[in-house]
All heavy atoms as a GROMACS GRO file, in nm:
protein
  492
    1MET      N    1  10.594   9.313  11.161
    1MET     CA    2  10.560   9.442  11.222
    1MET      C    3  10.512   9.410  11.365
    1MET      O    4  10.444   9.311  11.386
    1MET     CB    5  10.445   9.507  11.145
    1MET     CG    6  10.474   9.531  10.999
    1MET     SD    7  10.607   9.646  10.966
    1MET     CE    8  10.542   9.798  11.027
    2ASP      N    9  10.547   9.496  11.456
    2ASP     CA   10  10.506   9.473  11.595
    2ASP      C   11  10.489   9.611  11.664
    2ASP      O   12  10.571   9.700  11.641
    2ASP     CB   13  10.609   9.390  11.668
    2ASP     CG   14  10.568   9.351  11.808
    2ASP    OD1   15  10.447   9.334  11.832
    2ASP    OD2   16  10.656   9.338  11.896
    3ARG      N   17  10.385   9.624  11.740
    3ARG     CA   18  10.361   9.742  11.821
    3ARG      C   19  10.353   9.870  11.736
    3ARG      O   20  10.410   9.973  11.767
    3ARG     CB   21  10.460   9.756  11.932
    3ARG     CG   22  10.455   9.637  12.025
    3ARG     CD   23  10.554   9.650  12.135
    3ARG     NE   24  10.557   9.523  12.206
    3ARG     CZ   25  10.586   9.512  12.333
    3ARG    NH1   26  10.617   9.616  12.404
    3ARG    NH2   27  10.588   9.393  12.389
    4VAL      N   28  10.281   9.859  11.625
    4VAL     CA   29  10.263   9.973  11.536
    4VAL      C   30  10.143  10.054  11.588
    4VAL      O   31  10.042   9.998  11.626
    4VAL     CB   32  10.234   9.925  11.393
    4VAL    CG1   33  10.204  10.043  11.302
    4VAL    CG2   34  10.352   9.845  11.343
    5ARG      N   35  10.158  10.185  11.588
    5ARG     CA   36  10.049  10.268  11.627
    5ARG      C   37  10.055  10.396  11.548
    5ARG      O   38  10.158  10.433  11.490
    5ARG     CB   39  10.049  10.299  11.777
    5ARG     CG   40  10.162  10.388  11.823
    5ARG     CD   41  10.153  10.412  11.976
    5ARG     NE   42  10.234  10.524  12.016
    5ARG     CZ   43  10.195  10.651  12.015
    5ARG    NH1   44  10.075  10.683  11.974
    5ARG    NH2   45  10.276  10.747  12.055
    6THR      N   46   9.947  10.469  11.544
    6THR     CA   47   9.940  10.596  11.476
    6THR      C   48   9.932  10.707  11.581
    6THR      O   49   9.851  10.701  11.672
    6THR     CB   50   9.818  10.605  11.384
    6THR    OG1   51   9.820  10.494  11.295
    6THR    CG2   52   9.814  10.732  11.306
    7ASP      N   53  10.012  10.810  11.561
    7ASP     CA   54  10.011  10.922  11.654
    7ASP      C   55   9.874  10.985  11.652
    7ASP      O   56   9.808  10.993  11.547
    7ASP     CB   57  10.119  11.024  11.612
    7ASP     CG   58  10.135  11.133  11.712
    7ASP    OD1   59  10.208  11.112  11.810
    7ASP    OD2   60  10.072  11.238  11.694
    8GLU      N   61   9.834  11.027  11.773
    8GLU     CA   62   9.698  11.085  11.788
    8GLU      C   63   9.664  11.191  11.682
    8GLU      O   64   9.554  11.192  11.629
    8GLU     CB   65   9.686  11.147  11.928
    8GLU     CG   66   9.549  11.197  11.961
    8GLU     CD   67   9.446  11.087  11.982
    8GLU    OE1   68   9.480  10.982  12.036
    8GLU    OE2   69   9.328  11.108  11.941
    9ALA      N   70   9.758  11.274  11.649
    9ALA     CA   71   9.735  11.386  11.555
    9ALA      C   72   9.708  11.335  11.413
    9ALA      O   73   9.658  11.410  11.329
    9ALA     CB   74   9.853  11.481  11.553
   10HIS      N   75   9.742  11.208  11.384
   10HIS     CA   76   9.727  11.154  11.249
   10HIS      C   77   9.623  11.044  11.238
   10HIS      O   78   9.609  10.981  11.131
   10HIS     CB   79   9.862  11.104  11.202
   10HIS     CG   80   9.966  11.211  11.195
   10HIS    ND1   81   9.970  11.306  11.096
   10HIS    CD2   82  10.067  11.239  11.281
   10HIS    CE1   83  10.070  11.387  11.119
   10HIS    NE2   84  10.131  11.349  11.232
   11ARG      N   85   9.548  11.021  11.344
   11ARG     CA   86   9.447  10.914  11.341
   11ARG      C   87   9.323  10.958  11.262
   11ARG      O   88   9.300  11.074  11.239
   11ARG     CB   89   9.406  10.878  11.484
   11ARG     CG   90   9.519  10.809  11.556
   11ARG     CD   91   9.480  10.765  11.694
   11ARG     NE   92   9.597  10.712  11.762
   11ARG     CZ   93   9.612  10.697  11.888
   11ARG    NH1   94   9.515  10.732  11.970
   11ARG    NH2   95   9.724  10.647  11.938
   12ARG      N   96   9.247  10.854  11.217
   12ARG     CA   97   9.122  10.874  11.146
   12ARG      C   98   9.142  10.935  11.006
   12ARG      O   99   9.059  11.006  10.958
   12ARG     CB  100   9.022  10.958  11.228
   12ARG     CG  101   8.997  10.914  11.369
   12ARG     CD  102   8.945  10.775  11.388
   12ARG     NE  103   8.821  10.755  11.311
   12ARG     CZ  104   8.771  10.638  11.281
   12ARG    NH1  105   8.829  10.529  11.319
   12ARG    NH2  106   8.657  10.628  11.216
   13ARG      N  107   9.258  10.904  10.947
   13ARG     CA  108   9.288  10.955  10.813
   13ARG      C  109   9.311  10.842  10.711
   13ARG      O  110   9.355  10.867  10.601
   13ARG     CB  111   9.410  11.046  10.814
   13ARG     CG  112   9.391  11.171  10.896
   13ARG     CD  113   9.511  11.258  10.891
   13ARG     NE  114   9.492  11.379  10.969
   13ARG     CZ  115   9.579  11.475  10.978
   13ARG    NH1  116   9.694  11.468  10.910
   13ARG    NH2  117   9.556  11.579  11.052
   14GLY      N  118   9.292  10.718  10.757
   14GLY     CA  119   9.310  10.603  10.667
   14GLY      C  120   9.451  10.552  10.662
   14GLY      O  121   9.483  10.466  10.578
   15LEU      N  122   9.541  10.596  10.750
   15LEU     CA  123   9.680  10.551  10.744
   15LEU      C  124   9.693  10.404  10.782
   15LEU      O  125   9.766  10.329  10.716
   15LEU     CB  126   9.766  10.637  10.836
   15LEU     CG  127   9.776  10.785  10.797
   15LEU    CD1  128   9.849  10.864  10.906
   15LEU    CD2  129   9.847  10.800  10.664
   16GLY      N  130   9.622  10.361  10.887
   16GLY     CA  131   9.629  10.220  10.926
   16GLY      C  132   9.575  10.130  10.818
   16GLY      O  133   9.632  10.028  10.788
   17ASP      N  134   9.466  10.171  10.759
   17ASP     CA  135   9.406  10.097  10.647
   17ASP      C  136   9.509  10.085  10.532
   17ASP      O  137   9.533   9.975  10.480
   17ASP     CB  138   9.281  10.171  10.598
   17ASP     CG  139   9.212  10.102  10.484
   17ASP    OD1  140   9.267  10.104  10.371
   17ASP    OD2  141   9.104  10.046  10.506
   18PHE      N  142   9.572  10.196  10.497
   18PHE     CA  143   9.669  10.197  10.388
   18PHE      C  144   9.789  10.104  10.419
   18PHE      O  145   9.828  10.023  10.334
   18PHE     CB  146   9.720  10.337  10.360
   18PHE     CG  147   9.829  10.343  10.260
   18PHE    CD1  148   9.799  10.332  10.125
   18PHE    CD2  149   9.962  10.360  10.296
   18PHE    CE1  150   9.900  10.338  10.028
   18PHE    CE2  151  10.062  10.364  10.202
   18PHE     CZ  152  10.032  10.351  10.068
   19VAL      N  153   9.844  10.114  10.538
   19VAL     CA  154   9.958  10.030  10.575
   19VAL      C  155   9.922   9.883  10.573
   19VAL      O  156   9.994   9.800  10.517
   19VAL     CB  157  10.013  10.073  10.714
   19VAL    CG1  158  10.116   9.972  10.766
   19VAL    CG2  159  10.077  10.212  10.706
   20MET      N  160   9.809   9.847  10.634
   20MET     CA  161   9.772   9.708  10.644
   20MET      C  162   9.739   9.650  10.505
   20MET      O  163   9.775   9.536  10.476
   20MET     CB  164   9.653   9.689  10.742
   20MET     CG  165   9.694   9.709  10.885
   20MET     SD  166   9.834   9.604  10.940
   20MET     CE  167   9.767   9.441  10.918
   21ARG      N  168   9.670   9.726  10.423
   21ARG     CA  169   9.639   9.678  10.289
   21ARG      C  170   9.767   9.661  10.204
   21ARG      O  171   9.783   9.564  10.128
   21ARG     CB  172   9.542   9.771  10.217
   21ARG     CG  173   9.402   9.758  10.269
   21ARG     CD  174   9.304   9.839  10.182
   21ARG     NE  175   9.174   9.849  10.246
   21ARG     CZ  176   9.084   9.751  10.242
   21ARG    NH1  177   9.108   9.639  10.180
   21ARG    NH2  178   8.966   9.768  10.305
   22THR      N  179   9.860   9.755  10.218
   22THR     CA  180   9.987   9.746  10.146
   22THR      C  181  10.065   9.622  10.187
   22THR      O  182  10.119   9.550  10.104
   22THR     CB  183  10.069   9.875  10.168
   22THR    OG1  184   9.995   9.986  10.121
   22THR    CG2  185  10.203   9.867  10.095
   23LEU      N  186  10.074   9.597  10.319
   23LEU     CA  187  10.144   9.481  10.370
   23LEU      C  188  10.078   9.352  10.323
   23LEU      O  189  10.146   9.258  10.280
   23LEU     CB  190  10.153   9.484  10.520
   23LEU     CG  191  10.242   9.592  10.581
   23LEU    CD1  192  10.224   9.599  10.732
   23LEU    CD2  193  10.386   9.568  10.542
   24ALA      N  194   9.946   9.346  10.332
   24ALA     CA  195   9.874   9.226  10.291
   24ALA      C  196   9.888   9.202  10.142
   24ALA      O  197   9.914   9.087  10.098
   24ALA     CB  198   9.727   9.235  10.330
   25ASP      N  199   9.875   9.305  10.062
   25ASP     CA  200   9.890   9.291   9.918
   25ASP      C  201  10.028   9.242   9.881
   25ASP      O  202  10.047   9.157   9.792
   25ASP     CB  203   9.862   9.424   9.846
   25ASP     CG  204   9.717   9.464   9.849
   25ASP    OD1  205   9.630   9.381   9.888
   25ASP    OD2  206   9.686   9.581   9.817
   26SER      N  207  10.130   9.293   9.949
   26SER     CA  208  10.267   9.253   9.925
   26SER      C  209  10.287   9.105   9.960
   26SER      O  210  10.352   9.029   9.887
   26SER     CB  211  10.364   9.342  10.003
   26SER     OG  212  10.496   9.299   9.984
   27ALA      N  213  10.231   9.065  10.074
   27ALA     CA  214  10.245   8.926  10.118
   27ALA      C  215  10.177   8.833  10.017
   27ALA      O  216  10.231   8.727   9.985
   27ALA     CB  217  10.185   8.911  10.258
   28VAL      N  218  10.056   8.866   9.974
   28VAL     CA  219   9.985   8.784   9.878
   28VAL      C  220  10.066   8.777   9.745
   28VAL      O  221  10.079   8.669   9.686
   28VAL     CB  222   9.844   8.837   9.854
   28VAL    CG1  223   9.778   8.769   9.733
   28VAL    CG2  224   9.759   8.818   9.979
   29ALA      N  225  10.119   8.888   9.703
   29ALA     CA  226  10.201   8.888   9.580
   29ALA      C  227  10.322   8.798   9.592
   29ALA      O  228  10.368   8.742   9.492
   29ALA     CB  229  10.242   9.033   9.546
   30ASP      N  230  10.371   8.784   9.716
   30ASP     CA  231  10.487   8.697   9.741
   30ASP      C  232  10.445   8.552   9.765
   30ASP      O  233  10.529   8.467   9.796
   30ASP     CB  234  10.569   8.746   9.862
   30ASP     CG  235  10.647   8.870   9.827
   30ASP    OD1  236  10.667   8.901   9.709
   30ASP    OD2  237  10.695   8.936   9.923
   31GLY      N  238  10.315   8.521   9.754
   31GLY     CA  239  10.268   8.385   9.764
   31GLY      C  240  10.201   8.344   9.896
   31GLY      O  241  10.166   8.229   9.916
   32ALA      N  242  10.184   8.439   9.989
   32ALA     CA  243  10.121   8.406  10.116
   32ALA      C  244   9.977   8.364  10.094
   32ALA      O  245   9.905   8.422  10.013
   32ALA     CB  246  10.127   8.523  10.211
   33VAL      N  247   9.932   8.263  10.169
   33VAL     CA  248   9.792   8.221  10.160
   33VAL      C  249   9.725   8.227  10.298
   33VAL      O  250   9.608   8.199  10.310
   33VAL     CB  251   9.781   8.077  10.105
   33VAL    CG1  252   9.828   8.075   9.959
   33VAL    CG2  253   9.860   7.978  10.186
   34LEU      N  254   9.801   8.261  10.401
   34LEU     CA  255   9.751   8.272  10.537
   34LEU      C  256   9.819   8.381  10.610
   34LEU      O  257   9.942   8.398  10.602
   34LEU     CB  258   9.776   8.140  10.612
   34LEU     CG  259   9.736   8.136  10.761
   34LEU    CD1  260   9.586   8.140  10.774
   34LEU    CD2  261   9.794   8.010  10.825
   35GLY      N  262   9.744   8.465  10.681
   35GLY     CA  263   9.800   8.572  10.762
   35GLY      C  264   9.760   8.551  10.908
   35GLY      O  265   9.648   8.512  10.936
   36VAL      N  266   9.851   8.578  10.999
   36VAL     CA  267   9.824   8.564  11.141
   36VAL      C  268   9.875   8.690  11.207
   36VAL      O  269   9.988   8.734  11.183
   36VAL     CB  270   9.897   8.441  11.202
   36VAL    CG1  271   9.872   8.434  11.354
   36VAL    CG2  272   9.856   8.313  11.133
   37LEU      N  273   9.792   8.751  11.295
   37LEU     CA  274   9.837   8.867  11.369
   37LEU      C  275   9.771   8.869  11.505
   37LEU      O  276   9.669   8.809  11.528
   37LEU     CB  277   9.809   8.997  11.291
   37LEU     CG  278   9.666   9.036  11.258
   37LEU    CD1  279   9.598   9.105  11.375
   37LEU    CD2  280   9.665   9.131  11.140
   38GLY      N  281   9.836   8.939  11.595
   38GLY     CA  282   9.780   8.966  11.729
   38GLY      C  283   9.742   9.110  11.735
   38GLY      O  284   9.809   9.194  11.673
   39ALA      N  285   9.634   9.141  11.803
   39ALA     CA  286   9.586   9.278  11.800
   39ALA      C  287   9.533   9.322  11.936
   39ALA      O  288   9.477   9.241  12.012
   39ALA     CB  289   9.475   9.294  11.697
   40THR      N  290   9.546   9.450  11.964
   40THR     CA  291   9.474   9.511  12.076
   40THR      C  292   9.329   9.526  12.037
   40THR      O  293   9.294   9.506  11.921
   40THR     CB  294   9.531   9.652  12.109
   40THR    OG1  295   9.508   9.736  11.993
   40THR    CG2  296   9.680   9.646  12.139
   41ALA      N  297   9.245   9.564  12.131
   41ALA     CA  298   9.105   9.583  12.098
   41ALA      C  299   9.088   9.694  11.992
   41ALA      O  300   9.010   9.679  11.899
   41ALA     CB  301   9.027   9.619  12.225
   42ALA      N  302   9.165   9.799  12.005
   42ALA     CA  303   9.159   9.909  11.907
   42ALA      C  304   9.207   9.861  11.770
   42ALA      O  305   9.148   9.893  11.669
   42ALA     CB  306   9.241  10.027  11.954
   43GLY      N  307   9.314   9.790  11.768
   43GLY     CA  308   9.367   9.738  11.640
   43GLY      C  309   9.273   9.635  11.579
   43GLY      O  310   9.254   9.634  11.457
   44ARG      N  311   9.212   9.555  11.661
   44ARG     CA  312   9.120   9.454  11.611
   44ARG      C  313   9.005   9.518  11.532
   44ARG      O  314   8.962   9.465  11.431
   44ARG     CB  315   9.064   9.372  11.727
   44ARG     CG  316   8.980   9.257  11.682
   44ARG     CD  317   8.942   9.168  11.799
   44ARG     NE  318   8.817   9.104  11.767
   44ARG     CZ  319   8.735   9.054  11.857
   44ARG    NH1  320   8.764   9.063  11.985
   44ARG    NH2  321   8.625   8.997  11.820
   45ALA      N  322   8.956   9.629  11.581
   45ALA     CA  323   8.846   9.699  11.511
   45ALA      C  324   8.888   9.734  11.368
   45ALA      O  325   8.812   9.716  11.274
   45ALA     CB  326   8.807   9.825  11.587
   46LEU      N  327   9.011   9.781  11.351
   46LEU     CA  328   9.063   9.812  11.217
   46LEU      C  329   9.074   9.683  11.134
   46LEU      O  330   9.028   9.680  11.021
   46LEU     CB  331   9.200   9.881  11.224
   46LEU     CG  332   9.278   9.887  11.092
   46LEU    CD1  333   9.206   9.977  10.993
   46LEU    CD2  334   9.420   9.934  11.115
   47TYR      N  335   9.135   9.582  11.191
   47TYR     CA  336   9.160   9.459  11.116
   47TYR      C  337   9.030   9.397  11.068
   47TYR      O  338   9.022   9.344  10.957
   47TYR     CB  339   9.241   9.361  11.195
   47TYR     CG  340   9.373   9.419  11.242
   47TYR    CD1  341   9.418   9.399  11.371
   47TYR    CD2  342   9.450   9.496  11.157
   47TYR    CE1  343   9.541   9.454  11.413
   47TYR    CE2  344   9.570   9.554  11.200
   47TYR     CZ  345   9.614   9.530  11.328
   47TYR     OH  346   9.731   9.585  11.372
   48GLU      N  347   8.928   9.400  11.154
   48GLU     CA  348   8.799   9.341  11.112
   48GLU      C  349   8.737   9.417  10.994
   48GLU      O  350   8.675   9.358  10.910
   48GLU     CB  351   8.705   9.333  11.230
   48GLU     CG  352   8.746   9.224  11.329
   48GLU     CD  353   8.661   9.218  11.452
   48GLU    OE1  354   8.584   9.311  11.483
   48GLU    OE2  355   8.668   9.112  11.520
   49THR      N  356   8.757   9.550  10.988
   49THR     CA  357   8.704   9.623  10.873
   49THR      C  358   8.779   9.588  10.746
   49THR      O  359   8.728   9.608  10.635
   49THR     CB  360   8.711   9.777  10.892
   49THR    OG1  361   8.847   9.819  10.896
   49THR    CG2  362   8.640   9.820  11.020
   50LEU      N  363   8.899   9.531  10.760
   50LEU     CA  364   8.979   9.491  10.643
   50LEU      C  365   8.960   9.344  10.605
   50LEU      O  366   9.027   9.294  10.519
   50LEU     CB  367   9.129   9.514  10.672
   50LEU     CG  368   9.165   9.664  10.696
   50LEU    CD1  369   9.310   9.673  10.741
   50LEU    CD2  370   9.144   9.745  10.572
   51GLY      N  371   8.869   9.278  10.677
   51GLY     CA  372   8.837   9.139  10.643
   51GLY      C  373   8.901   9.032  10.729
   51GLY      O  374   8.879   8.914  10.710
   52TRP      N  375   8.985   9.073  10.825
   52TRP     CA  376   9.043   8.975  10.917
   52TRP      C  377   8.932   8.921  11.010
   52TRP      O  378   8.843   8.995  11.048
   52TRP     CB  379   9.152   9.040  11.002
   52TRP     CG  380   9.275   9.076  10.926
   52TRP    CD1  381   9.291   9.190  10.851
   52TRP    CD2  382   9.396   9.005  10.918
   52TRP    NE1  383   9.417   9.191  10.793
   52TRP    CE2  384   9.486   9.078  10.834
   52TRP    CE3  385   9.442   8.886  10.974
   52TRP    CZ2  386   9.614   9.036  10.806
   52TRP    CZ3  387   9.571   8.844  10.946
   52TRP    CH2  388   9.655   8.918  10.863
   53LYS      N  389   8.940   8.797  11.047
   53LYS     CA  390   8.844   8.733  11.139
   53LYS      C  391   8.913   8.685  11.265
   53LYS      O  392   9.022   8.629  11.260
   53LYS     CB  393   8.778   8.614  11.071
   53LYS     CG  394   8.715   8.641  10.937
   53LYS     CD  395   8.590   8.725  10.952
   53LYS     CE  396   8.526   8.747  10.816
   53LYS     NZ  397   8.466   8.874  10.799
   54LYS      N  398   8.847   8.707  11.378
   54LYS     CA  399   8.901   8.656  11.504
   54LYS      C  400   8.895   8.505  11.506
   54LYS      O  401   8.790   8.444  11.478
   54LYS     CB  402   8.821   8.712  11.625
   54LYS     CG  403   8.876   8.664  11.756
   54LYS     CD  404   8.796   8.720  11.872
   54LYS     CE  405   8.850   8.660  12.000
   54LYS     NZ  406   8.769   8.699  12.116
   55HIS      N  407   9.006   8.444  11.540
   55HIS     CA  408   9.013   8.297  11.545
   55HIS      C  409   9.029   8.247  11.689
   55HIS      O  410   8.972   8.148  11.728
   55HIS     CB  411   9.129   8.247  11.459
   55HIS     CG  412   9.146   8.101  11.458
   55HIS    ND1  413   9.059   8.013  11.395
   55HIS    CD2  414   9.236   8.019  11.517
   55HIS    CE1  415   9.096   7.891  11.412
   55HIS    NE2  416   9.204   7.890  11.488
   56ALA      N  417   9.106   8.322  11.767
   56ALA     CA  418   9.131   8.286  11.909
   56ALA      C  419   9.170   8.408  11.987
   56ALA      O  420   9.207   8.508  11.928
   56ALA     CB  421   9.243   8.182  11.914
   57THR      N  422   9.159   8.398  12.116
   57THR     CA  423   9.200   8.506  12.203
   57THR      C  424   9.340   8.474  12.253
   57THR      O  425   9.361   8.372  12.318
   57THR     CB  426   9.106   8.520  12.323
   57THR    OG1  427   8.974   8.547  12.275
   57THR    CG2  428   9.146   8.633  12.412
   58PRO      N  429   9.440   8.557  12.219
   58PRO     CA  430   9.577   8.530  12.262
   58PRO      C  431   9.592   8.558  12.412
   58PRO      O  432   9.517   8.633  12.472
   58PRO     CB  433   9.661   8.628  12.181
   58PRO     CG  434   9.569   8.741  12.146
   58PRO     CD  435   9.433   8.678  12.138
   59ALA      N  436   9.690   8.487  12.470
   59ALA     CA  437   9.718   8.508  12.612
   59ALA      C  438   9.862   8.562  12.625
   59ALA      O  439   9.949   8.528  12.548
   59ALA     CB  440   9.712   8.374  12.685
   60GLU      N  441   9.880   8.650  12.719
   60GLU     CA  442  10.013   8.701  12.745
   60GLU      C  443  10.070   8.621  12.862
   60GLU      O  444  10.010   8.613  12.968
   60GLU     CB  445  10.007   8.849  12.781
   60GLU     CG  446   9.958   8.936  12.668
   60GLU     CD  447   9.948   9.081  12.706
   60GLU    OE1  448  10.005   9.119  12.810
   60GLU    OE2  449   9.884   9.154  12.633
   61CYS      N  450  10.187   8.566  12.842
   61CYS     CA  451  10.246   8.482  12.946
   61CYS      C  452  10.394   8.524  12.967
   61CYS      O  453  10.461   8.559  12.873
   61CYS     CB  454  10.247   8.335  12.902
   61CYS     SG  455  10.082   8.271  12.872
   62VAL      N  456  10.435   8.520  13.091
   62VAL     CA  457  10.574   8.550  13.127
   62VAL      C  458  10.623   8.439  13.218
   62VAL      O  459  10.552   8.398  13.310
   62VAL     CB  460  10.584   8.688  13.199
   62VAL    CG1  461  10.725   8.711  13.247
   62VAL    CG2  462  10.536   8.798  13.110
   63TYR      N  463  10.742   8.392  13.190
   63TYR     CA  464  10.802   8.289  13.274
   63TYR      C  465  10.933   8.344  13.330
   63TYR      O  466  11.020   8.391  13.254
   63TYR     CB  467  10.832   8.163  13.194
   63TYR     CG  468  10.908   8.059  13.273
   63TYR    CD1  469  10.849   7.989  13.375
   63TYR    CD2  470  11.043   8.035  13.239
   63TYR    CE1  471  10.919   7.892  13.445
   63TYR    CE2  472  11.113   7.940  13.312
   63TYR     CZ  473  11.054   7.870  13.415
   63TYR     OH  474  11.124   7.778  13.485
   64ARG      N  475  10.944   8.346  13.459
   64ARG     CA  476  11.069   8.389  13.525
   64ARG      C  477  11.113   8.281  13.620
   64ARG      O  478  11.056   8.264  13.729
   64ARG     CB  479  11.046   8.519  13.602
   64ARG     CG  480  11.019   8.636  13.512
   64ARG     CD  481  11.023   8.768  13.590
   64ARG     NE  482  10.997   8.878  13.497
   64ARG     CZ  483  10.885   8.952  13.501
   64ARG    NH1  484  10.794   8.932  13.594
   64ARG    NH2  485  10.869   9.049  13.414
   65PRO      N  486  11.215   8.204  13.582
   65PRO     CA  487  11.260   8.094  13.670
   65PRO      C  488  11.322   8.145  13.800
   65PRO      O  489  11.369   8.253  13.807
   65PRO     CB  490  11.361   8.019  13.584
   65PRO     CG  491  11.402   8.114  13.477
   65PRO     CD  492  11.292   8.214  13.462
   0.00000   0.00000   0.00000
């Protein structure tokens, strides 16, 4: 999943929680033991309520030769 967002009219209804828990549960059922994701500040707030922990601050890099 990449660049997922909830439309303003549908925020604060638990949709992000539902989607992330469903994806995580499915991954664990398939044998996953580690999850890695990148998040915006807004997304990070949601992920932390779901038990995700910050490990590092990602950097955005572009290379144009």
